[in-house]
N, C-alpha and C positions, 0 to 999 in steps of 0.2 A: 268689778273690782279690775278685771284684766284690762281694763282700758287704765284705769289710774295708774296699775305697774308699769305700763309701758311709757305713760306720761314724765312719771317721777326717774325712770331709767333713763330716758332721753336726755333730761337735762344736765343728768351727772356727767354723761358721755361729753356734752359739748363745753363742759367748763374749762377742762383741762388746757385749750388755748388761748383761753381770755386774754392771759400776761404772757409773753412771749420775748426770752431775749437769745441773742444770736448765741450758738454753739459752736462748736467746732468736733469735728469728727475724726479728731486726731490725726489726722493726714499732714499738717504742717505748714498747709496753705490753706488761705481765705477764699481762695477758688471753691474748695470742699467744706467751708461753714455750712451749718445746715440753717440756710435761712432762705426765704421765703423768695428775696433775690437772685439767691445762685438758682433758686428752681425756675424761676424763670430764665437767667442768663443761659440755663443749660437747655434748656426748652424742653423740661424732663416729662411734662405733658405727653410730645411728641412722641418722645423717644420709648417712655412705657407702653405705649399704644403699640408702635412699631413692633417692639417685643415682644406683644403678646398676640397680637394679628398679622405680624409678618410686615418686614420694610425695612428701609432706612432710619438709624436716632440721628440725632441731631449731631452723634461724633462719627457720622459717614460709615457705621457699622453696619449691617445688613443682617435680616434676621428673619427666619423661617416663618417665625408664628408658631403657637402654642399648640397649634393641632398637626404638627409635622413632626411635633416631638415621641418616642418609645415610649412615655411614660403617662400616668395620668394627668388630665388637662385639671391641674389646681394651682393656683395662680401662687401663692409664695413658695410652694413645693420648687416652681420651674422659675421662680425669682433666683432661689437657692443653689437650687442644682447650675443654673446656666450662668450665674455672675461669680458663683462662689466656689461652686464644685461641690455643692453641701447637698446630697440628694435627700437628707432626712428632714430639711429647713422647712417648718409647715407653719409655724407661730400657732396654732390651732390648740393647742391646750391649756383650759385655765382649772385650776390654780398654773402659773409659770410654767412657761414651755422651754425649758433650757437651749432647746436648739435654737432658740430666735436669738441669735446675736449676730455681729458683724464682724468681719475678717478687716484688717487693715486696707487701705485703701487702693495700694498698691496692689492687693488679693482681689482686687473687685472690676471685673472687666468681661468682655467675649472669651470664652475658651471652645478648644475643639475638643473633637471627640474624646479626647487622654485626658481630658479636664488642664488643656498647658493655656496658661493664656494667649491670646493673640491678636491683642489691640492694648492701648497703652491704659492703665486707672480707669473706669468709667466714672465720669462726673456726677450724670444722672444717675446712674445704676449706685452709688455711695447716697445720695438723696432718695432711693426711691426705697431702698433696702430702710435705712434707717426712719421713715414715716412707716415701715409696715410694721418695725421694731415698736415705735413710742404709742402707736396704738393697741398693739397686743398688749403693752405696759398697762396703759390707763383700762383697757377692759379687767386685766388683772387687779389692778388698782378699787374698779367698782365692783369686785365681786368678793376681795377680803375687806373694801368698806362695810358692804353690806352685812356682813358677819357679822362688822363689830358693831354695826349700828343696833341692830335686832337686839344684842345684850340691852343695853339701854334701853331702848323702847319697850323691850319685855319687863324689864326692872319696877318703868315709870310703870306700867298699868297699874299696880297694884294701890299706887298713888293715886292717880288717878280715878281710881275706883272707889277711893275716898273721900279726895278732893273735890271732886265735882257732880257728887251725886246729893240729893236732897236726901236732909238726914230721914232715916230709917225708910227708905224708897228702895226700889228694885227694879230699875229701869230693864226695859226690852230691848236693850241694844241691839241691833243686826250688824252684821259684819260687815254688810253691803254699804252700809253707811260709813264703815272705817273706810274701804280698800276702793269704794265706787272710784273709778275713773285715774286710780293710782298707776295702773299701767303706763298710761301715756306719759306722767309725769316721769318715770323712772325711766322710760325709753329717751330722753331727753338726756341724762345724764351721759348718752354715748354722744351728744354732740355739742358738748359743753367747751372743748378744748377750741373749736371755732366758733364760738359763739360770738364772739366780737367782732367777727369779721363779715359783714352782710355780705361780701361776693361770692362766702362759701356755705352759707346757711343752706344749701340746696346738699351738699356732701353731708353737714350737721345730721339735716333732717334724715338723711338714707340711713346714718349709723341709728338714727332715735326711731327709724321704721322697722329695723330688720330687727332691735331688741325687742319694742312693743307685739311684733307678730311673734317672736318668740314667747313672750311672756302670757300671749294670749293662748297657746299651746299648752305651754306648762303650769300656767298659775289656776288652781282651782280652789274652790271653796276651802279656807281653811282646817277647819272640822265640822263633823257632821252637825253639832248643834247649830240651826239658825242665828242665835243669841249669841253672844255673853252676858249670862249674868253674873259671872265671878270673877274677881280680878285673875285667878290663875287661869280662866277658859282664854281671856282678851291675851294675857300672854304667850299661852301656846300657841293660837291664832296668828299674832304676831312671829314669830318663830318659824314656824310653818309656811308663813308667806315668804321670809327671807330665804328658807329654803329653796322655795320653787323659782324664786326671783332668780336667783344664784345659779339653777341648773337652766334658768333661760338667759343667763348671761354667756352660760358655756360654748352654747349651743349656737347661740347668734356670733361671738366667736371665730366659730369655725363657719359660719356662713358668710361674714365678712372678710375674712381672712384665706381662706382655703376656695374662693369659689373658682366656679368653673367659666365664668360670665363676666363682664365687666363691671360688676360691684365695687370691686378693691378698686380698679381704676379710676372710677366715678369718686368714691369716697376720699382719695387720696390727691385728687386732683386741684391744683391751684396752690399745692405746697402747705394746706391746711393744717397736715400733720409731721412736716420736716421737722419740726422743734420740739421737743419734750415738755409735756403739760405740767405747766406750775404748778397745779393744783394737786392737793396730796391725797392719799389714801384716805388722813383726817377727815379731808374737806367732806369727801364719800359719806364716812361714816357720822357727820355731824349732820349733814343735809339728809341722810336716812333718820337716823335718830330724833330730829327735832319736826320732820313734819309727820311720821308715824304716832308722836306725841300728839301735836296738835290735831292728827286727825282723829285718833279716840276722844278726845277731849270735843271736839265737835260732834262726834255721833252722839255724844252723852248727852250734851245739850242739846240737840235734834228731839229729843224725847220730851223736853219742857218748853214752856211758853216764852224760848227766848228768839229773840228778832232784831233787826235792822234797819233803824226807819231812816228814810232819806226825804230830804226836804230841798227842793228846787230853789236858788237865790237869786237867778238870773245876773248870773258873773260867769261870763264865758272866758273859756282859757286860763282861769285860777288853777293852780295845781298843789299838791298836799305842802303844807309846811311854807307857804310865802305869806309873808306878813301882808298885813292894812288890807286884806281883801274881807269881804261880805263873810266867807266863810271864818276867816282867823278872829273875826270880828264877833261872830255869832256865840251868845253866852245861853242859848236858851236850852242846852242839855249838859251834861257831865263833858267837861273839856277832856278830862285825860281819856276819854274814848269818843274821839271826835278824830272824822276822816273825811278829807276835804277833794273832793273829785266830783268831774262830772258837772261843773257849772253848780254844785250845792254840796249840803252839808251830810255825813251820816253819822248816825248815834247808835250805841248798842243799849239794846233795853231786855227786861223779864219781866214778866206778867206777873206776879205770887198769887195772885187771887183777892188780893186787896188793892194794892194797887204797883206800881212801876219799882223795881231793883236792881243791885248785881245779878247776874247770873249764878246759879251757886257756883259757888267754890272762885267765883272772878279775880277776887282781891289776889288769890295764890299763882294769879298765872305768871307773874314775874318771879315768884321764886324759885326756888331749885328744888326738883330736877326738871322744870319748865324752860324758865328764863325765854316764855314769851309773853311779848310786847301786847297787850290787848289789842291795839289800834290795828295790829294786824288781821286778828280776826274779822273787823269789819271790813278791811280793806282785800283781803280775800273772796270775803264775802259777796262786795259790792262785784269784784271781779265773775265770780262766779253767776253770781244774778246777769250780769250784762250779758256773758257769752253763751248762757242760755235763753235768754230772748224770754225769760217768765220768770213765775216765782220757783217752780221744783225743779231744782239742778239738774240739767242731762250732761250726765259723763262724755256723753258722744260729741258735743259742743266746746268740751275743754281742750284749748291750741296750747300748749304751753308752748309750742314755737315760737309762739310772738315773743318772746322773751330773747329769743337768738339776737344776736346784735342790738339789743337794749344797752342804753351807756351806763347804767347800772346795774347790769345781771348781777355783778359781785355783789351787790349787795342780797339780791332774791338767793343768791348762793347760801350766803351766811345769815340770812333769814328764811329758807323756803317755807315756811308756814304764812307767808305771804301771796305764797302764788294761787293763783287760777285754781280753785277745785279741792284747795286745799281744807278750807274752811266753808260751809254751804249753809248757813243758817238763812233761814226766809230774810227777803227782804222786800219792804212794804216803800213804794213810791206813793209819796206824800203828794208830790205837786207840790205847791206850794204851803199847803196846811204845817203850819209850822206849830199848833197849839198843841199839840200830841208830845212834843219836846217836854221833856222834863228835867232839871240836875240831879236826882238822887244821891250823889255820892255828896255833893255839901248840904242835903236838907235835913232838916232836924230829926232825931232818930225818934220823939214821939208824932211828928208827922210821917214816918215811914211806918212805925208800928200802925198807924189810922189807916194809911193806905193814901201817896199821894199817884195823880195823873191815872192814865189807860192807855188801854192799847188803840192803835189810830181806829179811826171810823169807815175811810176810806183807803182803797190803793189801786192807783194805777190809770189810764184814762177815766173817767166817768164811773170810778170806781167799779169797774168789772172783773178787778183781781181781786175782789175784798175776800170772794168767799175762799179763795186759793190761798191766799195769805193766812186766814182764820185757819184753814184745815192743817197749812204746814207748821203753821206757828203753836198748834195743839189747843189752841182755843175752843171753848163752847161757843158755838154759833148761837144758840139760844139765848145765852148769859150776854155775847156781844152784840147781837140786836136791840136787847134789853136796853143793856146799857147804854148803844149810841142812840138809842131811840129818847131816852131821857135827857141825853146830855146836849143833843142838838134840840129839844125843847128848852134846856133852860140856856143856852149860851146863844142861842140864833142858828141861823144855816148861812152864814153869807160865805161860809166855805163850801157848802155844801157844793157835790160835782155839779157843773153846768149843765153838763148833757143828759144827766141820769134821772129819769124816771123813779127810777127803785134801787135799791143797793141790798146786794144778798149778800148771806152773811151762810150762807149754808145751802140745804140742796135748793134744785129749782120750785118754787111753790109754798116754800117753809122758810122761817126764819131772814125776812126779809124787811125794811121801812120803807116809807113812802113821805113825801113831803106834807102831803094831807094827812097820815097819820101822824107827824110831826106837829102839825097845827093843834089837832085834838089833843095831843098830849101837853100842851103848853096850855090850851082851855083848862084841861083837867088841872095841871099843877098849879093854878091860876085859883080855882075855885077849891080846892085841898087845902090850899095854902091860906085862903080867905075865912075858912071855916076850924083853924086851928091846928090841921093837920106838921105836924116837926120834920118828918120826912117824904113828902108827898111823890109821889110815883106813879108811873105808867106801865099796865102789862101790854105784850105785845098785841096785835088783833088779829092775827095769822100763827 
């Protein structure tokens, strides 16, 4: 859970400067405009380090350094007192710190012991002060946005418990399934303003990392119960999670903006915070709400045989949405639930005990209050699968920072339910075995009632991941082994994994099948059919 909170929060911070527009600092001269060009022109990085460590800035003003002053070595406090004669200037309070503002440009510069200006107005000082203010304002927007977002997410919890649960069922959903890995993703909220500027991703990640660290310290298990078996319990957990995350934002803001080391210098370097973020508090609210809602549905579906099936199409370089590709032309599964990526195609399925169908409540995903594109559940699960390097999702391997610098990062901010780690449905890598795909959406109701299709009988190289998939997808290993034995006996073994001696569906030594067992089953089916059996079948030999 701590890992997840840090990643979502880091992704919201980075969004603020994905779109920047030049803005004046009310100084009447373009040389004071808050732009990266001016940041470079006035060599702010050199000047601010001279101010902090001692030395001559780009305007030929000598600074003694932070260690020489008779006041606490706190970055924003010193910056405000020495450039504006404001000793209480800290920018460390969340909600908003009213003292965190800037004087007119003519009042910003080097001062003597009496507080009098002893140098012309400082260009680098104006740019540095506004960068600090912008960073603080964005942290406040995150704090307030999460507060508003949890209201919508908590309310949706009651719908989730009704819409996506099997009728008359009481799923045993763990809170860890909802919040696992969220810390890392929420941490990225801190980096979003610089997200589209690849040279500054390091500074963006610094903000994300500090937020993630604080979330790790302050976010605990939402409530004493390990599982939510009522909508009210889930709703309470979301509220408490948001409260603890906001506390983390408060502490991270202090560490980022009132540090006694080079933290603030590193984060604002390059001018990545010199202009006010164009992303709003509403962006944060929607980001938090939508991500929490998607995580709640994912956690419920993880209790059922819901999974994603991948088939390799030998089509290097094909991307989602590209026309006339093998994936675009593939019609083996439901087209509304198809995701093209990784040289192949992914489809979403649920096994209901008779055959393949929609996951519980699946058609409601796009409806109010969810507004989730079902394909995003597939995309996010596929990303989580790749990041973990296996079927079982590993939150420690989620790296939401890989989205920083992405050309379409605004799309991910608008639809955070697509992000890695949000959906973690188990993915079976079926290699080139496409016969387990079935278009259940366009199937006849009579066929669905009788049952069409079945879960995949082999996952991973030589079927080595099959048992792990069966367990993750909540399938019965004995039933799977028996079903696959009979299917291969009837359909042939042309797609049997070439390097496999046996395929296991459960624990070692139990619930497995071999080529020899399939051959014997095929002989038995032929004999039973010849004797008039209407539904011949084989039992497991192990």
